[in-house]
C-alpha positions, -999 to 999 in steps of 0.1 A, spaced: 373 363 513 392 354 481 416 382 473 407 382 436 370 386 445 379 415 469 400 432 442 372 428 417 346 442 441 368 472 450 376 480 413 338 479 405 330 501 435 357 526 424 344 526 388 309 532 400 321 561 422 341 576 394 312 574 370 287 589 394 311 619 399 314 622 361 276 623 359 275 650 385 264 630 416 284 639 447 277 605 463 258 573 456 223 581 469 211 545 466 233 532 494 232 522 522 200 502 521 198 503 559 179 536 565 190 537 602 227 541 591 222 566 564 234 600 577 217 618 547 183 601 552 167 633 565 177 652 533 157 631 509 128 617 528 96 615 507 65 627 526 41 598 528 4 605 534 4 580 564 23 606 584 -7 629 586 -27 601 603 -1 592 629 11 627 638 -5 641 669 -9 636 706 -23 601 705 -11 566 703 -5 552 668 9 522 650 22 519 615 27 486 598 49 477 568 70 448 556 108 448 558 121 475 535 87 493 535 98 526 549 92 522 586 125 536 597 123 565 572 89 574 586 102 572 622 130 596 613 106 619 595 83 620 626 113 628 648 123 656 624 89 672 626 93 674 664 124 695 661 110 722 639 119 756 655 142 763 684 116 764 711 103 735 733 66 739 725 65 707 706 68 669 713 100 654 725 107 623 704 125 593 718 136 568 691 133 535 709 149 504 693 146 475 718 182 465 726 178 428 721 216 423 719 220 438 754 191 417 768 202 385 750 165 375 749 133 387 733 110 387 764 120 419 783 104 427 816 88 461 823 119 471 842 142 462 813 120 482 789 121 512 812 158 511 817 164 510 779 138 537 774 154 560 799 188 555 782 173 562 747 157 593 761 188 605 779 208 601 747 183 622 727 182 648 755 220 651 754 220 655 716 192 681 718 210 701 744 241 700 723 222 717 695 204 741 718 226 748 749 204 777 759 176 754 768 198 742 797 218 774 804 186 795 808 171 772 835 172 777 872 200 759 891 174 735 906 162 724 871 197 722 858 205 698 886 174 677 877 185 674 841 221 666 852 207 639 874 186 624 846 217 623 824 239 607 851 214 581 859 205 571 823 234 578 799 256 548 790 289 553 807 301 584 826 287 617 815 321 633 817 334 609 791 308 623 766 316 659 776 353 652 769 344 642 734 324 674 728 351 696 743 379 680 724 362 684 690 343 716 700 313 700 683 286 674 689 298 653 659 313 626 681 280 621 699 261 619 666 286 594 652 283 572 683 246 575 691 225 584 661 238 596 627 203 605 616 199 631 645 209 661 624 192 694 631 195 727 613 216 755 628 245 739 646 252 754 680 275 783 687 308 769 699 311 791 729 276 782 741 283 745 735 315 747 756 296 766 783 271 738 784 299 713 790 315 734 817 282 739 835 273 702 835 307 693 848 305 714 880 272 700 890 277 672 916 255 641 917 257 617 946 222 601 946 223 564 936 199 554 907 164 546 920 141 520 905 136 520 868 100 533 872 112 562 894 140 570 869 114 571 841 90 593 860 119 617 869 129 618 832 93 626 821 92 654 847 125 669 834 112 669 798 76 681 804 80 704 834 116 717 835 121 720 798 85 727 789 80 702 760 44 697 750 44 659 751 67 629 747 66 606 716 81 571 721 89 560 685 93 522 686 112 507 657 135 477 651 112 451 665 125 426 640 161 434 650 171 398 658 164 364 642 139 354 669 117 384 663 122 386 626 111 350 621 82 350 646 57 378 645 42 365 677 75 369 695 80 404 681 45 414 693 50 397 727 81 418 732 59 448 739 35 429 762 52 444 793 55 479 779 22 487 763 1 483 794 17 515 806 0 535 778 -32 541 797 -13 559 825 10 576 800 -19 592 781 -27 613 812 10 622 814 11 633 778 33 604 768 24 587 735 36 556 718 41 555 681 51 521 668 67 515 634 62 477 633 66 448 609 33 441 590 33 405 603 29 417 639 -4 434 633 -27 404 641 -9 396 673 -8 432 685 -45 438 678 -53 405 696 -33 411 727 -40 449 729 -75 452 715 -85 481 738 -54 501 729 -57 494 692 -94 504 693 -84 539 704 -51 543 686 -46 554 651 -37 524 629 -22 527 594 -4 506 568 23 520 546 14 514 510 36 525 481 23 535 447 46 537 416 44 575 418 57 575 454 84 550 446 96 571 417 98 601 440 120 581 463 146 579 435 141 614 421 145 630 455 178 612 461 191 622 427 182 658 434 201 658 467 231 639 453 234 663 423 230 693 447 199 704 429 214 702 394 188 677 382 160 656 397 157 625 376 180 599 361 165 609 328 190 637 328 219 613 326 202 587 303 198 582 266 171 601 248 155 567 242 149 564 280 118 583 293 106 585 329 131 559 341 120 561 377 83 552 369 94 524 346 114 508 374 87 515 400 61 495 380 84 464 380 96 462 417 77 448 446 61 480 460 88 487 487 114 516 488 142 491 495 133 471 464 133 504 443 167 513 455 181 478 448 169 479 412 181 514 406 215 505 420 216 475 397 210 498 366 241 517 376 261 486 382 251 471 348 262 502 330 296 502 347 301 465 341 293 471 304 313 502 295 331 514 326 330 549 341 318 567 310 288 575 290 251 578 300 225 552 309 214 532 279 183 510 274 205 478 275 216 488 311 180 489 321 170 457 304 199 438 320 190 452 354 154 442 350 163 407 339 186 404 370 159 416 393 132 393 379 155 364 383 163 373 419 126 377 426 119 342 413 146 328 435 133 348 465 97 334 460 110 299 456 130 301 488 101 316 507 78 288 494 104 261 504 106 275 540 68 276 544 64 239 534 
C-alpha cells in the first residue's frame, strides 16, 4: 500500500475519532460492518418481528440477502437463550460451517458432526466460565461426563484453555479467541471461576474419541440430562462464507444435504435447527427438503424505513452512553429526522444503512475536520456518493449476469 495513501487514511480515521469524541460518542457505532466481529453487537440489536416467529422448540429458517441482518438475528436468538442463571432454557450452538478447515463445500455427515461438536463444546466452556456453579454443583459422575465432552470436542488441549483463564483470572481470553459476541451479564466470581479450572484439571480422561455420531449423542446427553437444559438450538449461519457458496446458492444449500436429514431424529431428542440463510438458497432448500420445510417455520427478514432508522438510533444511544438517541442531536437545526431520511434512500438492508450513515460522518470530517455539527451539505454529499456507488453496483451485477 502506498505510504501516502496509508498516511491519508490514518489521518482521516483519527480526525473522525476525534470528532466523534467531541460530539459525545465514545466509539464509532457504525463500524465494523461485519456483525460477527462486533463485540458490542448485543448492546444495540433492534428487535425484529421475525424473531417471534422463529423462537420456540421447532425447526425454523430465516432468509435474507447479504447485509440483511441474519447474523444479528442469530446473536439475538442466542442472547434470549441465556436470560437468567438457570438451565431451564434452550442451549444455543452457533454453527458456522468451517469451510476453510474442510477446504471444500460438500461436507459429509461426519464432518458436520465433528464441527458441530466442536462448536457446542466451545459454547459449553464459555457458559461454564460465566456460571461455574452449573458444573461445581453436579455429581462427580456428571462432572466426568462434561469433562469428557470437552476433551473430545474442544480444539486443542483443554488444559491450554484453562491456563488462559487462570492466568488472566477471567474468561476474556476465551471470548477473544472463540466468540467476541458471547457476552453475558453478571461476570463470574473469580474464586468460583478458578475453582472450576482446578476441578476440571484433576479429572482424568483416557478414553479415545469415539465416532462423530457417538460424540454428538454424548454431548446431547450432557446438555439435556446432566445440565438439565430444556432443548438445544443449532443456529446455522455463515453459509455464504466462501466464494463457492457465496456465488452459487445451490452449492450453499447442498452443503446442508448431509446434516438436515438428522432433523427428524433430532426432533424427538429436543434438538432443533434454526437456519439464518442467504435469501438465494431458499428455492434450493425448499426443493431438496420439502418435508422439513413444510413443518418448519419459514420467514424472510424485511426492513422498513422505521426499522432501519432504529438501527442507527439504537447505536447512537449506546455510543453516547444514553446521552442522546438520534444524530439530530448533533446536527444543524435544518436537519430533521436524519435517520428516516437516510433510511428512505438506501437499499432496505441494515448494512447499507450503516454504510450511508458512516459516509455522512466522513463527508463532514473531509469538509471541515473534527469540529462542528452535521450540516445539510454533509448529507447531500453522502447521498450523492451512495447513489453513484449504487449505480456502479447495479452495472457490475448486470455485467456478471450477462
